[in-house]
PLY file of the C-alpha trace (Angstrom):
ply
format ascii 1.0
element vertex 320
property float x
property float y
property float z
element edge 319
property int vertex1
property int vertex2
end_header
-0.24 0.15 0.16
2.86 2.39 0.98
4.44 1.62 -2.52
1.59 2.23 -4.51
0.81 5.41 -2.73
4.18 6.39 -3.06
3.43 5.84 -7.36
0.26 7.74 -6.70
2.11 11.11 -5.63
3.79 10.90 -8.82
0.80 12.36 -11.01
1.81 9.55 -13.55
-0.99 9.66 -16.20
-1.48 5.38 -17.08
-1.16 6.16 -21.23
2.51 6.97 -20.49
3.19 3.79 -19.17
0.22 0.99 -20.11
-0.13 3.15 -23.36
0.81 5.14 -26.17
0.35 8.96 -25.41
-1.02 11.10 -28.26
1.42 12.31 -30.88
3.11 16.01 -29.89
6.35 17.78 -29.18
6.96 16.23 -25.57
5.93 12.92 -26.55
9.43 11.42 -25.36
9.42 13.49 -22.38
6.38 12.47 -21.41
7.04 8.71 -22.08
10.50 8.99 -19.85
9.75 11.51 -16.75
7.04 8.86 -15.48
9.49 5.93 -16.40
12.73 7.14 -14.98
10.71 8.79 -11.59
9.63 4.68 -11.02
13.06 3.84 -11.58
14.49 6.34 -8.63
11.33 5.35 -6.41
12.60 1.34 -6.80
15.97 2.54 -5.74
14.99 4.66 -3.09
12.43 1.73 -1.90
15.47 -0.68 -2.32
18.22 1.93 -0.25
15.69 2.76 2.44
15.03 -1.03 3.79
18.95 -1.36 3.65
18.78 1.93 5.62
16.12 0.20 8.38
18.15 -3.03 8.36
21.25 -1.28 9.97
19.51 -0.06 12.96
19.60 -3.65 13.89
22.47 -3.90 14.42
23.27 -4.70 18.13
26.44 -5.15 20.41
24.52 -8.93 21.48
25.75 -10.13 17.38
29.16 -10.44 19.20
28.44 -12.36 21.95
28.25 -16.09 20.03
31.73 -15.16 17.66
33.38 -14.14 20.66
32.11 -18.04 23.12
33.48 -19.50 19.77
36.78 -17.71 19.52
37.25 -18.56 23.29
36.08 -21.97 22.76
38.61 -22.32 20.21
41.61 -20.94 22.68
40.81 -23.40 25.63
40.74 -26.24 23.32
44.09 -25.56 21.91
45.18 -24.86 25.76
43.78 -28.03 26.76
45.75 -29.77 24.25
48.88 -27.85 24.53
48.55 -26.32 21.05
49.01 -23.14 22.04
52.90 -22.62 20.34
53.15 -22.21 16.57
54.26 -25.90 15.97
51.78 -27.57 17.91
48.91 -25.48 16.60
49.87 -27.00 13.24
50.29 -30.76 14.26
47.18 -30.72 15.95
45.79 -30.18 12.80
48.06 -31.64 10.29
45.48 -35.58 10.05
42.42 -33.00 9.71
44.09 -30.84 6.73
45.54 -34.10 4.89
42.10 -35.04 4.95
40.09 -32.36 3.67
42.40 -31.11 1.86
42.49 -35.09 -0.29
38.88 -34.62 -0.34
38.46 -31.30 -1.89
41.06 -31.06 -4.48
39.59 -33.71 -6.58
38.04 -30.89 -7.75
40.59 -28.77 -8.63
39.19 -26.65 -11.56
36.00 -25.43 -9.11
38.13 -25.14 -6.31
40.24 -23.00 -7.97
37.68 -20.62 -9.16
35.46 -20.58 -6.17
38.72 -19.51 -4.07
39.41 -16.17 -6.00
35.92 -14.88 -3.79
38.82 -14.28 -0.60
39.96 -11.57 -3.35
38.41 -8.29 -2.58
38.85 -7.41 -6.09
36.64 -10.27 -7.56
34.20 -10.08 -4.75
33.28 -6.91 -4.57
33.37 -6.59 -8.72
30.78 -8.80 -8.14
28.48 -6.36 -5.83
29.22 -2.95 -8.12
25.60 -2.64 -9.45
24.58 -1.97 -6.23
26.60 1.18 -6.59
23.65 2.37 -8.15
20.58 0.79 -6.33
21.93 0.46 -2.80
24.62 2.52 -2.18
23.94 2.18 2.17
25.33 -1.29 1.29
28.06 -0.02 -0.49
29.27 2.38 2.43
28.74 -0.49 4.95
30.73 -2.95 2.57
33.66 -0.60 2.57
33.65 0.45 6.19
33.70 -3.20 6.67
36.88 -4.13 4.11
39.00 -1.66 5.94
38.29 -2.82 9.46
38.39 -6.71 7.97
41.94 -5.79 6.47
43.22 -3.88 9.69
42.34 -7.29 11.32
44.06 -9.88 9.12
47.16 -7.37 8.71
47.69 -7.29 12.80
46.68 -10.85 13.43
48.84 -12.62 10.84
51.74 -10.46 12.02
50.55 -11.59 15.87
51.06 -15.11 15.04
52.98 -15.77 12.48
52.05 -19.46 11.86
54.17 -20.80 8.96
51.75 -22.44 6.36
51.05 -25.58 5.05
53.87 -25.26 2.26
56.68 -24.39 4.74
55.88 -27.14 7.35
54.85 -30.47 5.02
56.40 -32.04 2.46
54.91 -30.22 -0.71
54.30 -33.71 -2.41
52.25 -34.85 0.27
49.13 -33.14 0.04
47.66 -31.09 -2.73
48.97 -27.26 -3.86
46.46 -25.70 -6.25
47.75 -22.54 -7.98
50.82 -20.76 -6.29
52.48 -22.44 -3.59
52.16 -19.70 -0.78
55.28 -20.69 1.92
55.31 -17.94 4.25
55.01 -17.48 8.08
51.10 -15.58 7.84
48.65 -18.35 7.91
46.40 -17.52 10.57
43.87 -16.04 10.25
42.98 -16.79 6.59
42.61 -13.52 5.01
40.74 -15.28 2.14
38.50 -16.15 4.91
38.18 -13.11 6.40
37.06 -11.12 3.33
34.37 -13.54 2.06
32.48 -13.84 5.81
32.80 -9.67 6.01
31.17 -9.40 2.80
28.66 -11.60 3.37
28.13 -10.85 6.85
27.18 -7.32 5.39
24.71 -8.46 2.77
23.39 -10.81 5.64
21.47 -8.38 7.16
20.85 -5.73 4.83
18.81 -7.97 2.95
17.39 -9.62 5.97
13.84 -10.65 5.66
11.38 -9.72 7.97
9.48 -13.59 8.81
11.70 -15.91 11.22
11.18 -18.85 9.30
12.94 -16.66 6.15
15.04 -15.21 8.02
16.53 -18.78 9.24
17.13 -19.55 6.29
18.86 -16.93 4.51
21.07 -16.71 7.47
21.75 -20.71 6.99
22.39 -20.79 3.68
24.42 -17.56 3.46
26.80 -18.93 6.45
26.63 -22.42 4.60
27.90 -20.22 1.14
30.28 -18.45 3.26
32.23 -21.92 4.96
32.16 -23.49 1.15
33.97 -20.64 -0.45
36.55 -20.27 2.85
37.07 -24.03 2.82
38.50 -23.70 -0.02
41.69 -22.20 1.17
42.16 -25.97 2.83
41.42 -27.55 -0.51
43.90 -25.66 -2.47
46.51 -26.53 0.32
46.97 -23.04 1.52
46.10 -23.18 4.95
45.11 -24.91 7.93
41.16 -25.87 9.14
41.52 -23.75 12.11
42.86 -20.99 9.93
39.64 -20.71 8.34
37.36 -21.15 10.71
38.88 -18.56 13.16
39.14 -16.18 10.17
35.53 -16.76 9.31
34.80 -15.49 12.89
36.56 -12.84 12.70
35.11 -11.83 9.17
31.87 -12.06 10.83
32.72 -9.48 13.87
34.27 -6.96 10.89
30.96 -6.97 8.95
29.35 -6.52 12.44
32.16 -3.30 13.00
31.01 -2.54 9.62
27.36 -2.00 9.40
27.98 -0.05 12.67
30.29 2.47 11.32
28.43 3.03 8.27
25.52 4.10 10.12
26.87 5.84 12.90
29.31 7.81 11.21
27.92 7.94 7.60
31.42 8.47 6.61
30.67 7.05 2.59
27.62 8.70 2.06
29.21 10.14 -1.14
29.46 7.23 -2.81
25.45 7.45 -3.83
25.73 11.20 -5.07
25.23 11.35 -8.69
27.73 14.37 -8.74
30.69 11.39 -7.75
29.90 9.13 -10.40
33.20 9.99 -12.13
34.94 9.11 -9.66
33.46 5.05 -9.36
33.61 5.45 -13.00
37.25 5.76 -12.51
37.48 3.40 -10.01
35.57 0.54 -12.40
38.22 1.54 -15.27
40.69 0.34 -12.98
39.48 -2.53 -11.67
38.48 -3.78 -15.42
42.17 -2.70 -16.00
43.20 -5.10 -13.41
41.27 -7.97 -14.26
42.57 -7.93 -17.74
45.91 -8.43 -16.04
44.65 -11.00 -14.23
43.02 -12.95 -17.27
46.49 -12.46 -18.81
48.10 -14.37 -16.26
45.57 -17.01 -15.54
42.74 -17.60 -17.75
39.84 -18.37 -15.13
36.04 -18.20 -15.81
35.38 -16.62 -12.61
37.70 -13.25 -14.09
35.75 -13.53 -17.08
31.87 -13.09 -15.58
33.89 -10.72 -12.72
34.95 -8.66 -15.92
31.61 -8.63 -17.32
29.71 -7.81 -14.49
32.15 -4.43 -13.76
31.07 -3.71 -17.57
27.25 -4.17 -16.55
28.08 -1.78 -13.41
29.56 0.57 -15.57
27.39 0.94 -18.43
24.83 1.64 -15.69
26.73 3.99 -13.35
27.61 6.24 -17.09
23.92 5.71 -18.31
22.15 6.63 -14.63
24.84 10.09 -14.84
24.28 11.18 -18.47
20.59 10.65 -17.92
19.29 14.71 -16.76
0 1
1 2
2 3
3 4
4 5
5 6
6 7
7 8
8 9
9 10
10 11
11 12
12 13
13 14
14 15
15 16
16 17
17 18
18 19
19 20
20 21
21 22
22 23
23 24
24 25
25 26
26 27
27 28
28 29
29 30
30 31
31 32
32 33
33 34
34 35
35 36
36 37
37 38
38 39
39 40
40 41
41 42
42 43
43 44
44 45
45 46
46 47
47 48
48 49
49 50
50 51
51 52
52 53
53 54
54 55
55 56
56 57
57 58
58 59
59 60
60 61
61 62
62 63
63 64
64 65
65 66
66 67
67 68
68 69
69 70
70 71
71 72
72 73
73 74
74 75
75 76
76 77
77 78
78 79
79 80
80 81
81 82
82 83
83 84
84 85
85 86
86 87
87 88
88 89
89 90
90 91
91 92
92 93
93 94
94 95
95 96
96 97
97 98
98 99
99 100
100 101
101 102
102 103
103 104
104 105
105 106
106 107
107 108
108 109
109 110
110 111
111 112
112 113
113 114
114 115
115 116
116 117
117 118
118 119
119 120
120 121
121 122
122 123
123 124
124 125
125 126
126 127
127 128
128 129
129 130
130 131
131 132
132 133
133 134
134 135
135 136
136 137
137 138
138 139
139 140
140 141
141 142
142 143
143 144
144 145
145 146
146 147
147 148
148 149
149 150
150 151
151 152
152 153
153 154
154 155
155 156
156 157
157 158
158 159
159 160
160 161
161 162
162 163
163 164
164 165
165 166
166 167
167 168
168 169
169 170
170 171
171 172
172 173
173 174
174 175
175 176
176 177
177 178
178 179
179 180
180 181
181 182
182 183
183 184
184 185
185 186
186 187
187 188
188 189
189 190
190 191
191 192
192 193
193 194
194 195
195 196
196 197
197 198
198 199
199 200
200 201
201 202
202 203
203 204
204 205
205 206
206 207
207 208
208 209
209 210
210 211
211 212
212 213
213 214
214 215
215 216
216 217
217 218
218 219
219 220
220 221
221 222
222 223
223 224
224 225
225 226
226 227
227 228
228 229
229 230
230 231
231 232
232 233
233 234
234 235
235 236
236 237
237 238
238 239
239 240
240 241
241 242
242 243
243 244
244 245
245 246
246 247
247 248
248 249
249 250
250 251
251 252
252 253
253 254
254 255
255 256
256 257
257 258
258 259
259 260
260 261
261 262
262 263
263 264
264 265
265 266
266 267
267 268
268 269
269 270
270 271
271 272
272 273
273 274
274 275
275 276
276 277
277 278
278 279
279 280
280 281
281 282
282 283
283 284
284 285
285 286
286 287
287 288
288 289
289 290
290 291
291 292
292 293
293 294
294 295
295 296
296 297
297 298
298 299
299 300
300 301
301 302
302 303
303 304
304 305
305 306
306 307
307 308
308 309
309 310
310 311
311 312
312 313
313 314
314 315
315 316
316 317
317 318
318 319
């Protein structure tokens, strides 16, 4: 009913949408203006829903992830695995098992694991710059928080990666061999769950049953994508689990910061669209370089998504 009232307030003549108006000097304007107004109204309603969802972010949402982190620490302490060497050894069998099972689908696995790259995942969401810029305000804040967490924690723990500990012929490595001492937490897992957390709350349904289904689906999707890091031989299982929890916390912080401080409100303003166009062009160039190095289908799809978003933003910008 609210939507219908808003549509009525636009004073749109039925003939301009459902029929053809009488020919005249301003025929084109009569047809296009109402359609543009309807499009802008739809965008406004979508963005308003995102704003309303932001108000549901509460500190209590951090209790479960903090409980999970404390439980993991206590479990590691119980088995004397708080040192780097013991941390690796306690997961050795789990790592080899998961790696052997997931690596039977190398091409699929390697494509899916690219979602842990912020450039890839965010590129698929660029269309929301036009239709729901409020989501992007939260995504940017959350991404900065996750990058900070990832950098600090990786440096703090300095856990050697599987390729730096085990014989590289004893497990499957897909893609580049990573043998640094920055395994914990998984940066890809942090990125995946950071962005998915923002999307979970931005698109949260109203009904309880739908909420449960939505959350379960997104969490399951997140773990499928995150555990590809074990499948490609880059991380231990706990790296992925802890990274996923940290990513969730980053997403919550991003939603909170976006709502409280309005740091990125310029994103939704049309006068700043040229900046977005330049950034999208830069991302396209970066993807073309990636495609030149590794011709993955996920890169092709990502490039198509960027081009579509660039076209849409350009079209909206040039409209009067």
